[in-house]
C-alpha positions as CSV (number, residue, x, y, z in Angstrom):
1,X,21.0,21.9,13.4
2,X,18.2,19.7,14.6
3,X,16.8,17.2,11.8
4,X,12.9,17.3,11.6
5,X,11.0,14.9,13.2
6,X,10.2,12.0,11.1
7,X,6.5,11.4,10.3
8,X,4.7,8.6,11.4
9,X,3.9,5.7,9.4
10,X,0.3,6.1,7.7
11,X,-2.2,3.7,9.3
12,X,-5.3,2.0,7.6
13,X,-8.3,3.3,8.8
14,X,-11.8,1.1,8.5
15,X,-15.0,2.1,8.9
16,X,-18.2,-0.2,9.1
17,X,-21.4,1.0,7.3
18,X,-23.9,-0.7,9.1
19,X,-26.7,-1.2,6.2
20,X,-29.5,-2.7,8.0
21,X,-29.4,-6.7,7.6
22,X,-26.0,-6.2,5.2
23,X,-24.9,-4.4,1.6
24,X,-26.5,-7.1,-0.3
25,X,-30.7,-6.5,-0.8
26,X,-31.2,-10.3,0.4
27,X,-29.5,-10.5,3.4
28,X,-32.3,-10.5,5.5
29,X,-33.3,-13.9,4.0
30,X,-30.4,-15.7,5.0
31,X,-31.2,-18.4,7.8
32,X,-29.2,-16.7,10.7
33,X,-30.8,-13.2,10.0
34,X,-33.7,-11.3,11.8
35,X,-35.8,-9.4,9.4
36,X,-36.6,-7.4,12.2
37,X,-33.3,-6.4,12.2
38,X,-33.4,-3.1,10.7
39,X,-35.4,-1.6,13.8
40,X,-33.6,-3.4,16.5
41,X,-31.3,-1.3,18.5
42,X,-29.5,-4.3,19.6
43,X,-28.6,-5.4,16.3
44,X,-26.7,-2.4,15.6
45,X,-25.2,-2.6,19.1
46,X,-23.8,-6.1,18.4
47,X,-22.4,-4.8,15.1
48,X,-20.7,-1.7,16.8
49,X,-19.2,-4.2,19.3
50,X,-17.8,-6.7,16.9
51,X,-16.4,-3.9,15.1
52,X,-14.5,-2.3,18.2
53,X,-13.4,-6.0,18.9
54,X,-11.6,-5.5,15.1
55,X,-10.5,-2.0,16.4
56,X,-12.5,-0.3,13.6
57,X,-12.3,3.8,13.6
58,X,-16.1,3.7,13.6
59,X,-19.4,2.8,12.9
60,X,-21.3,4.7,10.2
61,X,-25.2,4.9,9.5
62,X,-26.8,6.3,6.3
63,X,-29.9,7.8,6.4
64,X,-33.2,8.9,4.1
65,X,-36.0,11.3,4.7
66,X,-38.2,9.2,2.7
67,X,-38.8,5.8,1.7
68,X,-36.7,5.3,-1.4
69,X,-36.1,2.0,-1.6
70,X,-38.6,-1.1,-2.6
71,X,-39.8,-2.1,0.8
72,X,-42.0,-4.7,-0.8
73,X,-38.6,-6.7,-0.8
74,X,-35.9,-4.9,1.0
75,X,-35.5,-3.2,4.6
76,X,-34.7,0.3,5.0
77,X,-32.8,2.8,6.9
78,X,-35.6,3.3,9.2
79,X,-34.2,4.3,12.6
80,X,-32.9,7.9,13.0
81,X,-29.1,7.9,13.0
82,X,-28.5,10.3,16.0
83,X,-30.8,8.7,18.6
84,X,-29.6,5.1,17.3
85,X,-25.8,5.7,17.8
86,X,-26.5,7.6,21.2
87,X,-27.5,4.2,22.2
88,X,-24.5,2.6,20.4
89,X,-22.2,5.0,22.0
90,X,-23.6,3.7,25.3
91,X,-22.8,0.1,24.7
92,X,-19.2,0.6,23.1
93,X,-15.8,2.3,24.8
94,X,-13.7,3.3,21.9
95,X,-15.4,2.9,18.3
96,X,-16.5,6.0,16.9
97,X,-20.1,7.1,16.1
98,X,-20.7,8.6,12.6
99,X,-24.3,9.7,11.6
100,X,-25.9,11.3,8.3
101,X,-27.8,14.2,8.4
102,X,-29.0,16.4,5.1
103,X,-28.3,20.1,4.7
104,X,-31.6,20.1,2.6
105,X,-34.0,19.4,5.3
106,X,-32.7,20.5,8.5
107,X,-31.6,23.7,10.0
108,X,-28.0,24.1,11.2
109,X,-28.7,25.0,14.8
110,X,-30.5,21.8,15.4
111,X,-27.9,19.9,13.9
112,X,-24.7,21.8,15.8
113,X,-26.5,20.8,18.6
114,X,-27.4,17.1,18.0
115,X,-24.2,16.1,17.0
116,X,-22.3,17.9,19.5
117,X,-24.7,16.2,22.1
118,X,-23.4,12.9,20.6
119,X,-20.2,14.2,20.9
120,X,-20.6,15.0,24.7
121,X,-22.7,11.8,25.3
122,X,-19.9,9.3,23.3
123,X,-16.7,11.2,24.8
124,X,-15.5,12.6,21.8
125,X,-16.5,9.9,19.2
126,X,-19.2,11.6,17.2
127,X,-19.0,12.7,13.7
128,X,-21.6,14.4,11.1
129,X,-21.7,12.9,7.5
130,X,-22.7,16.1,5.6
131,X,-25.1,15.2,2.5
132,X,-27.6,16.9,0.3
133,X,-31.0,15.1,-0.9
134,X,-31.7,14.7,-4.3
135,X,-35.0,12.5,-4.5
136,X,-38.3,13.9,-5.0
137,X,-40.2,11.5,-2.1
138,X,-37.9,13.7,0.7
139,X,-38.9,16.7,-1.4
140,X,-42.5,16.2,-0.6
141,X,-42.1,15.0,2.9
142,X,-41.0,18.6,3.5
143,X,-43.7,20.4,1.4
144,X,-41.9,20.6,-1.9
145,X,-43.2,19.7,-5.2
146,X,-39.5,19.8,-6.5
147,X,-36.0,18.8,-5.6
148,X,-33.7,22.1,-5.4
149,X,-31.7,22.4,-8.1
150,X,-28.0,20.6,-7.9
151,X,-25.8,23.7,-7.6
152,X,-28.3,25.6,-5.2
153,X,-28.4,22.2,-2.7
154,X,-24.5,22.8,-2.5
155,X,-24.6,26.5,-1.8
156,X,-26.7,25.7,0.9
157,X,-25.0,22.9,2.2
158,X,-21.6,25.1,2.4
159,X,-23.3,27.7,4.4
160,X,-25.1,25.3,6.5
161,X,-21.5,23.7,7.2
162,X,-20.0,27.0,7.9
163,X,-23.1,28.0,10.4
164,X,-22.7,24.5,12.1
165,X,-19.1,25.0,12.3
166,X,-19.4,28.6,13.7
167,X,-22.0,27.1,16.6
168,X,-19.5,24.4,17.4
169,X,-16.8,27.2,18.0
170,X,-19.3,29.7,19.8
171,X,-17.9,28.7,23.2
172,X,-14.1,29.2,24.0
173,X,-12.4,25.9,25.5
174,X,-12.5,27.4,28.7
175,X,-15.8,29.2,28.9
176,X,-17.1,26.8,31.5
177,X,-15.8,27.4,34.9
178,X,-17.9,25.6,37.4
179,X,-16.1,27.5,40.2
180,X,-18.5,26.6,43.4
181,X,-16.4,28.9,45.6
182,X,-17.0,32.3,43.5
183,X,-20.1,30.9,42.1
184,X,-19.2,31.6,39.0
185,X,-20.8,28.9,36.5
186,X,-19.8,30.1,33.3
187,X,-17.5,33.2,31.9
188,X,-19.8,34.8,29.3
189,X,-17.0,36.6,27.9
190,X,-16.1,33.6,26.2
191,X,-19.5,32.6,24.7
192,X,-19.7,34.5,21.5
193,X,-23.0,34.9,19.6
194,X,-22.2,34.2,15.8
195,X,-24.3,36.8,14.3
196,X,-24.8,34.9,10.8
197,X,-26.8,36.5,8.1
198,X,-26.3,34.6,4.6
199,X,-28.0,33.3,1.6
200,X,-30.2,30.6,3.2
201,X,-29.8,30.9,6.8
202,X,-29.9,33.7,9.9
203,X,-28.6,32.4,12.9
204,X,-27.8,34.3,16.2
205,X,-26.2,31.8,18.3
206,X,-24.3,31.1,20.3
207,X,-25.0,27.2,20.7
208,X,-26.5,26.2,24.2
209,X,-23.7,23.7,25.4
210,X,-20.0,24.2,25.7
211,X,-17.7,22.9,23.2
212,X,-17.5,19.1,22.9
213,X,-14.7,16.6,23.9
214,X,-13.1,16.5,20.4
215,X,-13.4,20.2,19.6
216,X,-15.9,19.7,17.1
217,X,-17.5,16.2,15.8
218,X,-15.2,15.3,12.7
219,X,-17.1,16.2,9.2
220,X,-17.4,13.8,6.9
221,X,-18.6,14.1,3.2
222,X,-19.1,11.7,0.3
223,X,-20.1,13.9,-2.8
224,X,-18.6,12.7,-6.2
225,X,-19.8,15.7,-8.2
226,X,-17.7,19.1,-8.8
227,X,-19.7,20.9,-6.2
228,X,-19.5,17.7,-3.8
229,X,-15.8,18.1,-4.3
230,X,-15.3,21.4,-3.7
231,X,-17.6,20.9,-0.5
232,X,-15.3,18.2,0.8
233,X,-11.9,19.7,0.2
234,X,-13.3,22.9,2.0
235,X,-14.7,21.4,5.4
236,X,-14.5,17.3,5.2
237,X,-12.0,15.7,7.1
238,X,-12.7,12.2,5.7
239,X,-14.5,11.4,2.8
240,X,-16.6,8.5,1.5
241,X,-15.9,7.7,-2.2
242,X,-17.5,5.2,-4.3
243,X,-14.3,4.3,-6.8
244,X,-14.7,1.4,-8.5
245,X,-11.1,0.8,-9.8
246,X,-7.4,1.8,-8.5
247,X,-6.9,4.2,-11.1
248,X,-10.1,6.2,-10.3
249,X,-9.3,5.9,-6.6
250,X,-5.9,7.2,-6.9
251,X,-7.0,10.1,-9.2
252,X,-9.9,10.9,-7.2
253,X,-7.7,11.3,-4.1
254,X,-4.9,13.3,-5.4
255,X,-7.5,15.6,-6.9
256,X,-9.1,15.9,-3.7
257,X,-6.3,16.5,-1.2
258,X,-5.1,19.1,-3.9
259,X,-7.9,20.9,-3.8
260,X,-7.9,20.9,0.1
261,X,-4.2,22.1,-0.1
262,X,-5.0,25.0,-2.3
263,X,-7.3,26.2,0.2
264,X,-4.8,26.2,2.5
265,X,-5.4,22.9,4.4
266,X,-2.7,20.4,5.1
267,X,-1.5,17.6,2.9
268,X,-3.3,15.1,5.3
269,X,-6.5,17.3,6.1
270,X,-8.7,14.6,4.6
271,X,-9.1,10.9,4.7
272,X,-10.3,9.4,1.7
273,X,-12.1,5.9,2.7
274,X,-13.2,4.0,-0.5
275,X,-16.8,2.0,-0.3
276,X,-15.8,-1.4,-0.3
277,X,-18.5,-4.8,-0.2
278,X,-16.8,-7.9,0.8
279,X,-18.1,-11.5,0.3
280,X,-15.9,-14.0,1.9
281,X,-15.1,-17.7,1.7
282,X,-12.3,-20.0,2.7
283,X,-11.8,-20.6,-1.0
284,X,-12.1,-18.2,-3.8
285,X,-15.1,-20.7,-5.4
286,X,-16.8,-20.5,-2.0
287,X,-16.8,-17.1,-2.0
288,X,-18.1,-16.9,-5.3
289,X,-21.1,-19.3,-4.7
290,X,-21.9,-17.3,-1.7
291,X,-22.2,-14.1,-3.8
292,X,-24.5,-16.2,-6.4
293,X,-26.8,-17.4,-3.8
294,X,-27.2,-14.3,-2.4
295,X,-27.8,-12.6,-5.7
296,X,-30.3,-15.2,-6.5
297,X,-32.4,-14.5,-3.6
298,X,-33.0,-11.0,-5.2
299,X,-35.8,-10.7,-7.7
300,X,-34.9,-9.6,-10.7
301,X,-37.2,-7.1,-11.0
302,X,-35.9,-5.4,-7.9
303,X,-32.4,-5.3,-9.2
304,X,-33.1,-3.7,-12.3
305,X,-35.7,-1.2,-10.9
306,X,-32.6,-0.3,-8.5
307,X,-30.2,-0.1,-11.4
308,X,-32.7,2.1,-13.3
309,X,-33.2,4.3,-10.6
310,X,-29.2,4.9,-10.1
311,X,-29.3,5.6,-13.8
312,X,-32.3,7.8,-13.7
313,X,-33.8,5.9,-16.4
314,X,-37.2,3.7,-16.7
315,X,-36.6,-0.1,-16.1
316,X,-38.4,-1.0,-19.2
317,X,-35.0,0.5,-20.9
318,X,-32.9,-2.2,-19.5
319,X,-32.6,-5.5,-21.0
320,X,-31.0,-8.4,-18.6
321,X,-28.9,-9.7,-21.7
322,X,-27.9,-6.3,-23.5
323,X,-25.4,-3.5,-22.7
324,X,-26.6,-0.6,-20.9
325,X,-28.3,2.2,-23.4
326,X,-25.7,4.3,-24.7
327,X,-25.2,8.1,-24.2
328,X,-27.0,8.2,-20.9
329,X,-27.3,11.8,-19.4
330,X,-26.8,12.5,-15.9
331,X,-30.2,11.8,-13.7
332,X,-32.5,14.3,-13.5
333,X,-31.1,16.7,-16.2
334,X,-27.9,16.8,-13.6
335,X,-29.9,17.4,-10.5
336,X,-29.8,13.7,-9.3
337,X,-27.1,11.7,-7.6
338,X,-24.0,12.0,-9.6
339,X,-21.7,9.7,-7.8
340,X,-23.3,6.2,-8.3
341,X,-24.3,7.1,-11.7
342,X,-20.7,7.7,-12.7
343,X,-19.1,4.7,-11.1
344,X,-21.6,2.2,-12.5
345,X,-21.6,3.6,-16.2
346,X,-17.9,3.3,-16.0
347,X,-17.9,-0.3,-14.6
348,X,-20.2,-1.2,-17.2
349,X,-18.4,0.3,-20.0
350,X,-14.8,-1.2,-18.8
351,X,-16.0,-4.8,-18.7
352,X,-18.5,-4.4,-21.4
353,X,-21.3,-6.1,-19.3
354,X,-24.5,-6.9,-20.0
355,X,-27.3,-5.7,-17.6
356,X,-27.3,-9.2,-16.1
357,X,-23.3,-9.2,-15.6
358,X,-23.5,-5.8,-14.2
359,X,-26.1,-6.6,-11.7
360,X,-24.0,-9.8,-10.6
361,X,-20.8,-7.7,-10.3
362,X,-22.9,-5.1,-8.3
363,X,-23.8,-7.7,-6.0
364,X,-27.6,-6.5,-6.8
365,X,-27.5,-3.3,-8.3
366,X,-25.7,-1.0,-6.0
367,X,-22.9,1.0,-6.8
368,X,-19.9,0.3,-4.4
369,X,-17.0,-1.8,-5.5
370,X,-17.2,-5.8,-4.7
371,X,-14.6,-8.0,-3.6
372,X,-15.1,-11.8,-3.8
373,X,-12.8,-14.1,-2.0
374,X,-10.6,-15.4,0.7
375,X,-9.6,-13.5,3.5
376,X,-5.9,-13.4,1.9
377,X,-7.4,-12.1,-1.5
378,X,-9.0,-9.4,0.1
379,X,-5.9,-8.2,2.6
380,X,-4.1,-8.2,-0.6
381,X,-6.2,-5.9,-2.4
382,X,-6.6,-3.8,0.9
383,X,-3.1,-3.5,1.4
384,X,-2.0,-2.9,-2.6
385,X,-4.9,0.2,-2.4
386,X,-3.6,1.5,0.7
387,X,0.2,1.1,0.5
388,X,0.1,2.8,-3.1
389,X,-2.0,5.7,-2.0
390,X,-5.3,5.0,-3.6
391,X,-6.9,5.1,-0.3
392,X,-6.2,6.0,3.4
393,X,-8.8,3.1,4.2
394,X,-12.2,1.9,3.4
395,X,-15.9,2.0,4.2
396,X,-16.6,-1.3,4.8
397,X,-19.9,-2.8,3.8
398,X,-20.2,-6.5,4.7
399,X,-22.6,-8.6,2.5
400,X,-24.4,-9.8,5.4
401,X,-24.7,-8.7,9.2
402,X,-23.4,-9.7,11.7
403,X,-22.1,-12.8,9.6
404,X,-19.8,-11.0,6.8
405,X,-18.6,-8.5,9.4
406,X,-17.6,-11.4,11.6
407,X,-15.8,-13.4,8.8
408,X,-14.0,-9.8,8.2
409,X,-12.7,-9.2,11.9
410,X,-11.6,-13.0,12.1
411,X,-10.2,-13.6,8.5
412,X,-9.0,-10.3,6.9
413,X,-8.2,-8.1,10.2
414,X,-5.5,-10.6,11.7
415,X,-3.5,-10.2,8.0
416,X,-3.8,-6.5,7.9
417,X,-2.2,-6.5,11.4
418,X,0.4,-8.8,10.4
419,X,1.4,-6.9,7.6
420,X,1.9,-3.7,9.7
421,X,-0.9,-1.8,8.4
422,X,-3.5,-2.0,10.6
423,X,-3.7,-1.3,14.7
424,X,-3.6,-4.1,17.2
425,X,-5.3,-1.9,19.7
426,X,-7.0,1.6,20.0
427,X,-3.9,4.3,21.0
428,X,-6.7,6.9,22.0
429,X,-10.1,7.7,23.0
430,X,-11.5,10.1,20.3
431,X,-12.7,9.5,16.4
432,X,-10.0,12.2,15.7
433,X,-7.4,10.3,17.4
434,X,-8.6,7.0,15.9
435,X,-8.3,9.0,12.2
436,X,-5.0,10.9,13.0
437,X,-6.8,14.4,13.1
438,X,-5.8,17.2,15.5
439,X,-8.0,18.8,18.0
440,X,-8.8,22.0,16.2
441,X,-8.5,25.2,17.8
442,X,-11.8,27.6,18.1
443,X,-12.0,29.7,15.0
444,X,-13.6,33.0,14.6
445,X,-15.2,33.2,11.3
446,X,-16.2,36.6,9.6
447,X,-19.9,37.2,9.4
448,X,-21.5,36.4,6.2
449,X,-24.1,38.9,4.7
450,X,-26.6,38.4,2.4
451,X,-25.7,39.5,-1.0
């Protein structure tokens, strides 16, 4: 009897979340920063090339459909991700390119075509981060006076994603012929209209381009609510989480993967990439000093407004030297962003922080976990989370770009390689290969009819 093949050892995944000048709101103010970096394609290309030198899986770009930050102080995500990532792909060879597109203010056909195009032009390195949009300024930019309610946004997102996947699979792998001798260009028997009719969308199809190099772009999701987790369990292949503690991340990953397995997906179908901000120094004292200098460059007014926005309350309810108000409800009566609200409140409760202490711990009022320390301390933390199964990898947000990324590539990556948990070189050429995901076969989905 032949013994089953041994499973390959798990490999750590690291993704660069390129937040314009860096994660900290004051990153654009440091001496080496260019204030115009947020609209400079070369800034993002340089960051991607540096991440590629560090053999990262991908560069990721967030997006907003409105001005939702305080632009009197901080840069915003201004450039459209897929257009920008096409330029990044042309200037790199291996690193994946993941862009955000909202299901709230797009159409499935456009998104299917846009990301399939990005997958073709990048040689199979594209990923789509599926989001719903919960802010009122975005709603108003698309002619709406209110944000659609939470459950409706996620029903729409689920149907949207099903349609996009069906469009990506509307060509068989061998539909393109291109036979000069016979004059046959496409085998039209292998191109299939999807005839979708659902609650939100009516889409005929097929897509107007062949199946992309990795079959479908990789699907990424970041929802922390119950509806978001259900969407991720059903469709996502990588999930960006925002856990503040090891225990939270361990529980989140187990619950998400259990949901995915219950839906008939394998135990390794979803990679959990925990959000992680790093502030690095040659000593812990130097790293703490760097953090404090960056936080002190942020006006307290900005940080208070940002924290209040996350919590869904007025900034005048926050007092710097007092604790958070008690019994805070979910933002917008449950219609706002659940993920960062829950994690920020949990962090404040766990450490009994005052608002001032909470803002400093969050490095300016965001919602992701922050590690301040030496390369060795950061490598120790990453290794602990990874080996214990609290994360399959990390969505890295350096404090400053490109300087903080350079510190990570030069200082932390060699340690992770020495410990045998991170690649020394790329073994594949597609994002799916970097993530250890199989190329999906074409699926023919049953037509969804409106209720």
